[in-house]
C-alpha positions as CSV (number, residue, x, y, z in Angstrom):
1,M,0.0,0.0,0.0
2,P,1.5,3.4,-1.0
3,R,2.2,6.0,1.6
4,F,0.8,9.5,1.2
5,L,2.6,12.6,2.5
6,A,0.3,15.6,2.3
7,A,-0.8,18.6,4.4
8,Q,-4.4,18.4,3.1
9,P,-4.8,14.9,1.5
10,D,-7.4,14.3,-1.1
11,S,-9.0,10.9,-0.3
12,R,-9.9,10.4,-4.0
13,L,-6.2,10.0,-4.8
14,I,-6.1,6.7,-3.0
15,T,-8.0,4.9,-5.8
16,L,-5.6,5.8,-8.5
17,P,-3.4,3.0,-10.1
18,W,-0.3,3.5,-8.1
19,A,1.0,0.0,-8.9
20,I,1.6,1.1,-12.5
21,L,4.5,3.1,-13.9
22,L,3.3,6.7,-14.5
23,A,4.2,6.4,-18.2
24,D,1.7,3.5,-18.5
25,W,-1.3,5.0,-16.7
26,P,-4.6,4.5,-18.5
27,E,-5.9,7.3,-20.6
28,E,-9.1,7.7,-18.6
29,N,-7.1,9.0,-15.7
30,L,-5.1,11.6,-17.8
31,V,-5.8,15.1,-19.1
32,A,-4.0,16.1,-22.3
33,L,-2.5,19.5,-21.5
34,P,0.6,21.1,-23.0
35,R,3.7,20.3,-20.9
36,G,7.3,21.3,-21.0
37,I,10.4,19.3,-21.6
38,S,11.3,17.2,-18.5
39,R,13.9,14.6,-17.7
40,H,11.3,12.8,-15.6
41,V,7.9,11.4,-16.6
42,V,5.2,14.0,-16.0
43,R,1.5,13.5,-16.5
44,F,-1.6,15.6,-15.8
45,V,-4.2,13.7,-13.8
46,R,-7.9,14.5,-13.3
47,V,-9.4,13.7,-9.9
48,G,-13.0,14.9,-9.7
49,R,-12.9,18.6,-10.7
50,E,-9.3,19.0,-9.8
51,V,-6.3,18.6,-12.1
52,Y,-2.9,17.7,-10.7
53,A,0.6,17.4,-12.2
54,F,2.3,14.1,-11.3
55,K,6.0,13.7,-11.6
56,E,7.8,10.4,-11.1
57,V,11.1,11.0,-9.4
58,V,13.5,9.4,-6.9
59,E,12.4,9.7,-3.2
60,H,15.0,12.2,-1.8
61,L,14.3,14.6,-4.7
62,A,10.5,14.3,-4.4
63,L,10.6,15.0,-0.7
64,H,13.1,17.8,-1.1
65,E,11.0,19.5,-3.8
66,Y,7.8,19.0,-1.9
67,R,9.1,20.7,1.3
68,L,10.8,23.5,-0.6
69,L,7.7,24.3,-2.6
70,R,5.7,24.5,0.6
71,D,8.3,26.9,2.0
72,L,8.0,29.1,-1.1
73,A,4.2,29.1,-0.7
74,R,4.6,30.4,2.8
75,L,6.9,33.1,1.4
76,D,4.2,34.0,-1.2
77,T,6.6,33.2,-4.1
78,P,5.3,32.6,-7.6
79,S,5.5,28.8,-7.9
80,V,3.3,25.8,-8.3
81,E,1.4,24.5,-5.3
82,A,2.8,21.3,-3.7
83,V,0.0,18.9,-2.8
84,G,1.9,15.8,-1.7
85,V,4.3,12.9,-2.3
86,V,3.3,9.3,-2.8
87,T,6.1,6.9,-1.6
88,E,6.5,3.1,-1.0
89,R,4.9,2.3,-4.4
90,V,5.3,-1.3,-5.7
91,D,4.1,-2.9,-8.9
92,H,2.0,-6.0,-9.2
93,D,5.1,-8.2,-9.0
94,G,6.3,-6.5,-5.8
95,E,9.0,-4.5,-7.5
96,P,9.6,-1.0,-6.1
97,L,8.5,2.0,-8.1
98,D,9.7,5.6,-7.8
99,P,7.6,8.0,-5.7
100,I,5.4,10.6,-7.4
101,L,5.4,14.3,-6.5
102,I,1.9,15.9,-6.8
103,T,1.4,19.6,-7.6
104,R,-1.7,21.4,-8.4
105,H,-2.1,22.4,-12.1
106,L,-1.7,26.2,-12.4
107,Q,-4.8,27.3,-14.3
108,F,-4.2,29.4,-17.4
109,S,-0.5,28.7,-17.4
110,L,1.5,27.6,-20.5
111,P,5.0,26.1,-21.0
112,Y,7.1,28.2,-23.2
113,R,7.0,25.7,-26.2
114,S,3.3,26.1,-26.4
115,L,3.6,29.8,-26.7
116,F,6.2,29.5,-29.5
117,N,4.1,26.9,-31.3
118,R,1.6,29.6,-31.8
119,G,4.1,31.8,-33.4
120,V,5.3,34.8,-31.3
121,R,6.7,38.1,-32.3
122,Q,9.9,39.7,-31.1
123,V,8.0,41.9,-28.6
124,T,6.5,38.9,-27.0
125,V,9.8,37.1,-26.7
126,N,11.1,40.2,-24.9
127,R,8.2,40.0,-22.5
128,L,9.1,36.3,-21.7
129,V,12.7,37.4,-21.1
130,D,11.5,40.1,-18.7
131,A,9.3,37.7,-16.9
132,M,12.2,35.3,-16.4
133,V,14.4,38.1,-15.1
134,V,11.9,39.3,-12.6
135,L,11.2,35.7,-11.4
136,V,15.0,35.0,-10.8
137,A,15.4,38.4,-9.0
138,R,12.4,37.7,-6.8
139,L,13.8,34.2,-5.9
140,H,17.2,35.7,-5.1
141,L,15.7,38.3,-2.9
142,I,14.2,35.7,-0.6
143,G,17.4,33.7,-0.6
144,L,16.6,30.9,-3.1
145,F,19.3,29.4,-5.2
146,W,17.5,27.8,-8.1
147,G,20.3,25.7,-9.5
148,D,18.5,24.9,-12.8
149,V,17.2,28.2,-14.3
150,S,15.5,27.5,-17.6
151,L,12.4,28.1,-19.6
152,S,11.5,24.4,-19.3
153,N,11.3,24.8,-15.5
154,T,9.0,27.8,-15.8
155,L,5.3,28.3,-16.5
156,F,3.9,31.5,-17.9
157,R,0.6,33.2,-17.4
158,R,-0.6,36.2,-19.3
159,D,-0.6,39.4,-17.2
160,A,-2.2,42.3,-18.9
161,G,0.0,42.3,-22.0
162,A,3.0,41.0,-20.2
163,F,3.7,37.6,-18.7
164,A,4.1,36.4,-15.1
165,A,6.5,33.6,-14.6
166,Y,6.1,30.8,-12.1
167,L,8.7,28.3,-10.9
168,V,7.7,24.7,-11.6
169,D,10.8,22.6,-10.9
170,L,12.9,22.8,-7.8
171,E,14.9,19.6,-7.5
172,T,18.1,21.5,-7.3
173,G,16.8,24.4,-5.2
174,E,18.3,25.6,-1.9
175,L,16.7,28.1,0.4
176,H,19.1,30.3,2.4
177,D,18.8,33.3,4.7
178,Q,20.6,35.3,2.1
179,L,22.4,34.4,-1.1
180,T,26.1,35.2,-1.6
181,D,27.2,37.0,-4.8
182,G,28.9,33.7,-5.8
183,Q,25.6,31.8,-5.6
184,R,23.8,34.4,-7.7
185,E,26.5,34.3,-10.3
186,H,26.3,30.5,-10.4
187,D,22.6,30.8,-11.1
188,L,23.2,33.3,-13.8
189,T,25.8,31.0,-15.4
190,I,23.3,28.1,-15.4
191,A,20.6,30.4,-16.8
192,R,22.8,31.6,-19.7
193,T,23.8,28.0,-20.6
194,N,20.3,26.6,-20.4
195,L,18.4,29.4,-22.1
196,Y,21.0,29.5,-24.9
197,G,20.4,25.8,-25.5
198,E,16.6,26.3,-25.4
199,F,16.6,29.2,-27.8
200,C,18.9,27.2,-30.2
201,D,16.4,24.3,-30.0
202,L,13.6,26.7,-30.9
203,E,15.6,28.1,-33.8
204,A,16.4,24.7,-35.1
205,G,12.7,23.8,-35.1
206,G,11.8,27.0,-37.0
207,L,9.9,28.4,-34.0
208,L,12.1,31.4,-33.3
209,D,11.8,34.6,-35.2
210,E,14.7,34.9,-37.7
211,A,15.5,38.3,-36.4
212,L,16.3,36.9,-33.0
213,D,19.8,35.5,-32.1
214,P,19.8,32.8,-29.3
215,L,23.1,34.1,-27.9
216,V,21.8,37.7,-27.8
217,L,18.7,36.6,-26.0
218,A,20.6,34.6,-23.4
219,E,23.0,37.5,-22.8
220,A,20.0,39.9,-22.6
221,I,18.6,38.0,-19.6
222,E,21.9,38.2,-17.7
223,N,22.3,41.9,-18.5
224,R,18.7,42.8,-17.6
225,Y,19.0,40.8,-14.4
226,R,22.1,42.8,-13.4
227,E,20.4,46.1,-14.1
228,L,17.3,45.1,-12.1
229,W,19.4,43.7,-9.2
230,D,21.3,47.0,-9.0
231,E,18.1,49.0,-9.0
232,L,16.7,46.7,-6.2
233,T,19.7,46.7,-3.9
234,A,22.2,49.4,-4.8
235,V,23.1,52.1,-2.3
236,E,22.4,55.6,-3.5
237,E,24.0,58.9,-2.2
238,F,22.9,62.4,-2.8
239,N,22.9,65.9,-1.2
240,A,20.4,67.0,1.4
241,G,18.8,69.3,-1.1
242,E,17.8,66.4,-3.3
243,M,15.4,64.6,-1.0
244,H,13.0,64.1,-3.9
245,R,15.3,61.4,-5.1
246,I,14.0,59.1,-2.3
247,E,10.5,59.2,-3.7
248,S,11.9,58.8,-7.2
249,R,13.7,55.6,-6.1
250,V,10.6,54.2,-4.6
251,R,8.5,55.1,-7.7
252,R,11.0,53.3,-10.0
253,L,10.9,50.2,-7.8
254,N,7.0,50.2,-7.8
255,A,7.0,50.6,-11.6
256,L,9.2,47.6,-11.8
257,G,6.7,45.6,-9.8
258,F,8.4,45.6,-6.3
259,D,7.3,47.2,-3.1
260,V,9.7,48.8,-0.6
261,A,9.3,47.4,2.9
262,E,11.5,50.1,4.4
263,L,14.4,52.4,3.6
264,D,17.7,52.4,5.4
265,I,18.6,56.1,5.4
266,T,21.8,57.4,6.9
267,T,23.4,60.9,6.9
268,D,27.0,62.0,7.4
269,F,28.0,63.9,10.6
270,D,26.9,67.4,9.2
271,G,23.8,66.1,7.4
272,S,25.0,67.3,4.0
273,T,25.0,63.8,2.4
274,I,22.1,61.3,2.4
275,R,22.7,57.6,1.8
276,I,19.7,55.3,1.2
277,Q,19.4,51.6,0.5
278,P,15.9,50.1,0.0
279,K,14.7,46.8,1.5
280,V,12.6,45.4,-1.3
281,V,9.8,42.9,-1.1
282,D,7.9,41.2,-3.8
283,A,5.3,42.9,-6.0
284,G,1.8,43.2,-4.9
285,H,0.6,46.7,-3.9
286,H,-1.8,46.9,-6.9
287,S,-3.1,43.3,-6.4
288,R,-3.5,43.9,-2.7
289,R,-5.5,47.1,-3.3
290,L,-7.7,45.4,-5.8
291,I,-8.4,42.4,-3.6
292,R,-9.2,44.8,-0.7
293,L,-11.6,46.8,-2.8
294,T,-13.3,44.0,-4.9
295,G,-12.2,40.6,-3.6
296,M,-10.6,39.8,-7.0
297,D,-7.2,38.0,-6.8
298,T,-5.3,38.8,-9.9
299,E,-1.8,39.2,-11.3
300,E,-0.1,42.5,-10.6
301,N,-0.3,44.0,-14.1
302,Q,-3.9,42.9,-14.4
303,A,-4.7,44.6,-11.0
304,R,-3.0,47.8,-12.2
305,R,-5.0,47.8,-15.4
306,L,-8.3,47.1,-13.7
307,L,-7.6,49.8,-11.1
308,N,-6.9,52.3,-13.9
309,D,-10.4,51.4,-15.3
310,L,-11.9,51.8,-11.8
311,D,-10.2,55.3,-11.6
312,Y,-11.6,56.1,-15.1
313,Y,-15.1,55.0,-14.0
314,C,-14.8,57.1,-10.8
315,A,-13.9,60.2,-12.9
316,R,-16.5,59.5,-15.6
317,T,-19.3,59.3,-12.9
318,D,-17.9,62.3,-11.0
319,Q,-17.3,60.4,-7.8
320,Q,-13.7,61.5,-7.0
321,G,-14.5,62.4,-3.5
322,A,-16.7,59.4,-2.7
323,D,-15.7,56.4,-0.5
324,E,-13.4,54.3,-2.6
325,A,-14.9,51.0,-1.4
326,I,-18.4,52.1,-2.4
327,V,-17.2,53.2,-5.9
328,A,-15.3,50.0,-6.4
329,H,-18.4,47.9,-5.6
330,E,-20.5,50.0,-8.0
331,W,-17.8,49.6,-10.7
332,L,-17.8,45.8,-10.1
333,T,-21.5,45.4,-10.3
334,E,-22.3,47.9,-13.0
335,Q,-19.3,47.7,-15.2
336,F,-17.0,44.7,-14.8
337,E,-19.5,41.9,-14.2
338,P,-22.1,43.0,-16.8
339,V,-19.3,43.2,-19.5
340,L,-18.1,39.7,-18.7
341,Q,-21.6,38.3,-18.5
342,S,-22.2,39.5,-22.0
343,V,-19.6,36.9,-23.2
344,P,-21.3,33.7,-24.4
345,M,-21.0,30.9,-21.9
346,E,-19.1,28.6,-24.2
347,L,-16.4,31.2,-24.7
348,R,-15.7,32.1,-21.1
349,A,-13.0,29.4,-20.7
350,K,-10.9,31.1,-23.3
351,L,-9.2,33.5,-20.8
352,E,-9.5,34.1,-17.1
353,P,-11.8,37.0,-16.2
354,A,-9.3,39.6,-15.4
355,E,-7.3,38.9,-18.5
356,L,-10.4,38.9,-20.6
357,Y,-11.5,42.3,-19.3
358,H,-8.0,43.6,-19.9
359,E,-8.2,42.4,-23.5
360,M,-11.5,44.1,-24.0
361,L,-10.0,47.4,-22.6
362,E,-7.2,47.0,-25.2
363,H,-9.7,46.3,-28.0
364,R,-11.6,49.4,-27.0
365,W,-8.5,51.5,-27.1
366,F,-7.7,50.3,-30.6
367,M,-11.2,50.8,-31.9
368,S,-11.3,54.3,-30.4
369,E,-8.0,55.2,-32.0
370,R,-9.2,54.0,-35.4
371,A,-12.5,55.7,-35.1
372,G,-11.1,58.9,-33.7
373,A,-13.8,58.9,-31.0
374,E,-14.6,57.2,-27.7
375,I,-16.1,53.7,-28.2
376,S,-18.3,52.3,-25.4
377,M,-17.2,49.3,-23.4
378,E,-20.3,47.4,-24.5
379,E,-19.6,47.9,-28.2
380,A,-15.9,47.1,-27.8
381,A,-16.7,43.9,-25.8
382,Q,-19.1,42.7,-28.5
383,A,-16.6,43.4,-31.3
384,Y,-13.8,41.6,-29.3
385,V,-16.0,38.5,-28.8
386,N,-16.9,38.3,-32.5
387,T,-13.5,39.1,-34.1
388,V,-10.9,37.9,-31.6
389,L,-12.2,35.7,-28.8
390,R,-13.8,33.1,-30.9
391,G,-10.5,32.3,-32.6
392,L,-8.5,31.9,-29.5
393,P,-7.8,28.5,-27.9
394,D,-9.1,27.7,-24.4
395,E,-6.6,28.5,-21.7
396,E,-8.7,27.0,-19.0
397,I,-9.7,23.4,-18.6
398,A,-13.5,23.6,-19.2
399,V,-15.5,21.9,-16.5
400,S,-17.7,20.1,-19.0
401,A,-14.6,18.6,-20.6
402,M,-13.1,17.6,-17.3
403,E,-16.3,15.7,-16.4
404,S,-16.1,13.7,-19.6
405,T,-15.0,10.1,-19.6
406,G,-12.1,10.6,-22.0
407,P,-9.0,12.7,-21.9
408,L,-9.2,16.3,-23.0
409,A,-7.9,17.3,-26.4
410,N,-4.7,19.4,-26.4
411,P,-6.0,23.0,-27.0
412,F,-2.6,24.0,-28.4
413,D,-2.2,21.1,-30.9
414,P,-1.2,22.6,-34.3
415,S,-3.8,20.4,-36.0
416,Q,-6.5,22.3,-34.1
417,G,-5.8,25.6,-35.8
418,F,-2.4,26.9,-34.7
419,A,0.2,25.9,-37.3
420,D,3.9,26.5,-37.0
421,D,4.1,28.1,-40.4
422,D,3.1,31.6,-41.5
423,S,-0.6,30.7,-41.9
424,E,-3.1,33.3,-40.6
425,K,-3.5,33.3,-36.9
426,P,-6.3,35.0,-34.8
427,Y,-5.8,38.7,-34.3
428,D,-4.4,39.3,-30.8
429,P,-4.4,43.0,-30.0
430,W,-2.0,42.8,-27.1
431,E,0.6,41.6,-29.5
432,D,-0.1,44.4,-32.0
433,E,2.9,46.4,-33.1
434,A,1.0,49.5,-32.3
435,A,1.2,48.6,-28.6
436,E,4.9,49.4,-28.6
437,A,4.1,53.1,-29.2
438,R,2.0,53.3,-26.1
439,E,3.4,54.2,-22.6
440,E,2.3,51.0,-20.9
441,P,4.4,49.9,-17.9
442,A,4.2,46.3,-19.2
443,E,5.6,47.2,-22.5
444,A,8.9,48.5,-21.0
445,Y,8.8,46.4,-17.9
446,L,12.6,46.5,-17.4
447,D,13.4,49.8,-19.1
448,I,15.1,51.1,-16.0
449,A,17.0,53.9,-17.7
450,A,13.7,55.4,-19.0
451,L,12.2,55.0,-15.5
452,R,15.1,56.8,-13.9
453,A,14.9,59.7,-16.3
454,K,11.1,60.0,-15.9
455,T,11.1,59.9,-12.1
456,Q,14.0,62.3,-11.7
457,Q,12.5,65.0,-13.9
């Protein structure tokens, strides 16, 4: 009888065929979802309404990764959720089998190869690079040495035109109170090697834009990381008459997606020189504000975009002086929810609600620009549904499909409408080249030089 190690065990897991190698599990237990490259056998398994990722791995690695993922969850780090480890497995002949690490499937997430299979533009690749850089910096801030930085060990979720990256493989991870410069440099060396190989693989498969050089991309990640790390941790000195630079530093960090827990401010003996060093924590001030006002738990860029729309609604209805919580409730019930409810039920699994609303806001912007006049949200939402949404693949596992007896079809299978060649693909406004001309934080997520110039004006 296998042994289950789990904080909150799901009793329905007990009936699964643990005496069979994971690679040989029957199709009725599996869900066909896009998965990344892995040195281990990985399968997605449906248990009732839940979908889990199962990885067959030797015991000490399974237990190490399980405990480390739980530590990261307590630190509110972007990673998959550890559910449990199944050990002491034996086959029908009594031969031992490797344990299985169980994690919860991260809804609306995609491995990088699924994104490239759809055909991505250079601006989108840059967003993926930025997401990787921010993830590595966040891990290093909390003292995590990853040890195997790669696209294959990362999942990506759309985040209001950008991407949010999640750690998905931690076999080599180590959690310390604080990383040394040597440990960070080692992670960067691993990242450069792994990502260069992955981009070369994409290039060989014809999935990488010809204008992109794998070596340049790998070096860009290292260079952007160093620039971001310097912005997050560097000591800054200035004269007492330049106190505004403190606020400028905080604004730059906020724009990059990080909050400042506190500032270490010191002065020289006569008070003429100020020295500051920020103590930075992970992103979240926008998402925390949104969840406080509306109860919606979203990614940071999504929260920023929805809050901008809330502010626009507040100004349009002339409620600038009203209670913010009351206005937010009114926006939620009279603007956000009605717009989403106008989407046909069969299309609501295409994107998660916050991302769908963001896409509609983008579509309204494009329509208004083309028309030279303000387009209503209702009109823009209807146009988006008819011209864009219907052509997109599902990024959520539809409940109706999960309850079926057979495995789900792969929504990113090229045979289902997304070829690797130059055939026509559904129009996706957040990838439109015109977006590069707008001053969206997500479009220049790590353009630190521009942020410095802007905040110091």
